PyMOL CGO cylinders between C-alpha atoms (Angstrom):
from pymol import cmd
from pymol.cgo import CYLINDER

trace = [
    CYLINDER, 0.00, -0.01, 0.01, 1.44, 3.41, -1.03, 0.3, 1, 1, 1, 1, 1, 1,
    CYLINDER, 1.44, 3.41, -1.03, 1.79, 6.22, 1.39, 0.3, 1, 1, 1, 1, 1, 1,
    CYLINDER, 1.79, 6.22, 1.39, 0.21, 9.59, 0.35, 0.3, 1, 1, 1, 1, 1, 1,
    CYLINDER, 0.21, 9.59, 0.35, -0.30, 13.08, 1.60, 0.3, 1, 1, 1, 1, 1, 1,
    CYLINDER, -0.30, 13.08, 1.60, -3.84, 14.50, 1.96, 0.3, 1, 1, 1, 1, 1, 1,
    CYLINDER, -3.84, 14.50, 1.96, -5.16, 18.11, 2.25, 0.3, 1, 1, 1, 1, 1, 1,
    CYLINDER, -5.16, 18.11, 2.25, -7.68, 17.78, 5.05, 0.3, 1, 1, 1, 1, 1, 1,
    CYLINDER, -7.68, 17.78, 5.05, -10.27, 20.32, 5.87, 0.3, 1, 1, 1, 1, 1, 1,
    CYLINDER, -10.27, 20.32, 5.87, -11.18, 20.73, 9.51, 0.3, 1, 1, 1, 1, 1, 1,
    CYLINDER, -11.18, 20.73, 9.51, -14.68, 21.68, 10.79, 0.3, 1, 1, 1, 1, 1, 1,
    CYLINDER, -14.68, 21.68, 10.79, -13.38, 25.17, 11.47, 0.3, 1, 1, 1, 1, 1, 1,
    CYLINDER, -13.38, 25.17, 11.47, -12.42, 25.64, 7.80, 0.3, 1, 1, 1, 1, 1, 1,
    CYLINDER, -12.42, 25.64, 7.80, -8.62, 25.29, 8.18, 0.3, 1, 1, 1, 1, 1, 1,
    CYLINDER, -8.62, 25.29, 8.18, -6.91, 23.09, 5.55, 0.3, 1, 1, 1, 1, 1, 1,
    CYLINDER, -6.91, 23.09, 5.55, -3.77, 21.13, 6.49, 0.3, 1, 1, 1, 1, 1, 1,
    CYLINDER, -3.77, 21.13, 6.49, -1.54, 18.70, 4.70, 0.3, 1, 1, 1, 1, 1, 1,
    CYLINDER, -1.54, 18.70, 4.70, -1.48, 15.26, 6.47, 0.3, 1, 1, 1, 1, 1, 1,
    CYLINDER, -1.48, 15.26, 6.47, 0.62, 12.07, 5.88, 0.3, 1, 1, 1, 1, 1, 1,
    CYLINDER, 0.62, 12.07, 5.88, -1.49, 8.93, 5.35, 0.3, 1, 1, 1, 1, 1, 1,
    CYLINDER, -1.49, 8.93, 5.35, 0.62, 6.86, 7.66, 0.3, 1, 1, 1, 1, 1, 1,
    CYLINDER, 0.62, 6.86, 7.66, 1.45, 9.38, 10.33, 0.3, 1, 1, 1, 1, 1, 1,
    CYLINDER, 1.45, 9.38, 10.33, 3.03, 8.03, 13.50, 0.3, 1, 1, 1, 1, 1, 1,
    CYLINDER, 3.03, 8.03, 13.50, 1.79, 10.85, 15.74, 0.3, 1, 1, 1, 1, 1, 1,
    CYLINDER, 1.79, 10.85, 15.74, -1.63, 12.58, 16.44, 0.3, 1, 1, 1, 1, 1, 1,
    CYLINDER, -1.63, 12.58, 16.44, -2.10, 15.49, 14.12, 0.3, 1, 1, 1, 1, 1, 1,
    CYLINDER, -2.10, 15.49, 14.12, -4.05, 18.40, 15.45, 0.3, 1, 1, 1, 1, 1, 1,
    CYLINDER, -4.05, 18.40, 15.45, -5.53, 21.48, 13.59, 0.3, 1, 1, 1, 1, 1, 1,
    CYLINDER, -5.53, 21.48, 13.59, -3.29, 24.41, 13.78, 0.3, 1, 1, 1, 1, 1, 1,
    CYLINDER, -3.29, 24.41, 13.78, -6.27, 26.76, 14.10, 0.3, 1, 1, 1, 1, 1, 1,
    CYLINDER, -6.27, 26.76, 14.10, -8.64, 25.11, 16.63, 0.3, 1, 1, 1, 1, 1, 1,
    CYLINDER, -8.64, 25.11, 16.63, -6.76, 22.11, 18.03, 0.3, 1, 1, 1, 1, 1, 1,
    CYLINDER, -6.76, 22.11, 18.03, -9.16, 19.36, 16.99, 0.3, 1, 1, 1, 1, 1, 1,
    CYLINDER, -9.16, 19.36, 16.99, -7.58, 16.04, 16.12, 0.3, 1, 1, 1, 1, 1, 1,
    CYLINDER, -7.58, 16.04, 16.12, -7.40, 15.67, 12.24, 0.3, 1, 1, 1, 1, 1, 1,
    CYLINDER, -7.40, 15.67, 12.24, -5.57, 12.38, 12.17, 0.3, 1, 1, 1, 1, 1, 1,
    CYLINDER, -5.57, 12.38, 12.17, -4.30, 9.64, 14.54, 0.3, 1, 1, 1, 1, 1, 1,
    CYLINDER, -4.30, 9.64, 14.54, -2.12, 6.65, 14.33, 0.3, 1, 1, 1, 1, 1, 1,
    CYLINDER, -2.12, 6.65, 14.33, -3.43, 3.10, 14.18, 0.3, 1, 1, 1, 1, 1, 1,
    CYLINDER, -3.43, 3.10, 14.18, -0.11, 1.28, 13.63, 0.3, 1, 1, 1, 1, 1, 1,
    CYLINDER, -0.11, 1.28, 13.63, -0.63, 1.57, 9.87, 0.3, 1, 1, 1, 1, 1, 1,
    CYLINDER, -0.63, 1.57, 9.87, -2.73, 3.86, 7.86, 0.3, 1, 1, 1, 1, 1, 1,
    CYLINDER, -2.73, 3.86, 7.86, -3.92, 6.83, 9.90, 0.3, 1, 1, 1, 1, 1, 1,
    CYLINDER, -3.92, 6.83, 9.90, -7.57, 7.48, 10.67, 0.3, 1, 1, 1, 1, 1, 1,
    CYLINDER, -7.57, 7.48, 10.67, -8.57, 10.87, 9.15, 0.3, 1, 1, 1, 1, 1, 1,
    CYLINDER, -8.57, 10.87, 9.15, -11.12, 12.82, 11.06, 0.3, 1, 1, 1, 1, 1, 1,
    CYLINDER, -11.12, 12.82, 11.06, -11.66, 15.73, 8.63, 0.3, 1, 1, 1, 1, 1, 1,
    CYLINDER, -11.66, 15.73, 8.63, -12.76, 16.03, 4.99, 0.3, 1, 1, 1, 1, 1, 1,
    CYLINDER, -12.76, 16.03, 4.99, -10.08, 14.93, 2.41, 0.3, 1, 1, 1, 1, 1, 1,
    CYLINDER, -10.08, 14.93, 2.41, -10.19, 17.58, -0.21, 0.3, 1, 1, 1, 1, 1, 1,
    CYLINDER, -10.19, 17.58, -0.21, -7.01, 16.69, -2.21, 0.3, 1, 1, 1, 1, 1, 1,
    CYLINDER, -7.01, 16.69, -2.21, -4.71, 13.65, -2.49, 0.3, 1, 1, 1, 1, 1, 1,
    CYLINDER, -4.71, 13.65, -2.49, -1.05, 13.75, -3.48, 0.3, 1, 1, 1, 1, 1, 1,
    CYLINDER, -1.05, 13.75, -3.48, 0.99, 10.66, -4.52, 0.3, 1, 1, 1, 1, 1, 1,
]
cmd.load_cgo(trace, "trace")
């Protein structure tokens, strides 16, 4: 399975680039909500994926 980057839109409207297999919890830079968290493999994305890279 190939790793990718995603542009993820938070509920607050902020857009951040997130790695598909992140090893840490990723929080929104604007409001602090968790956008992605580690599962030991592919991350669980909690926002809306608006663009995919790779």
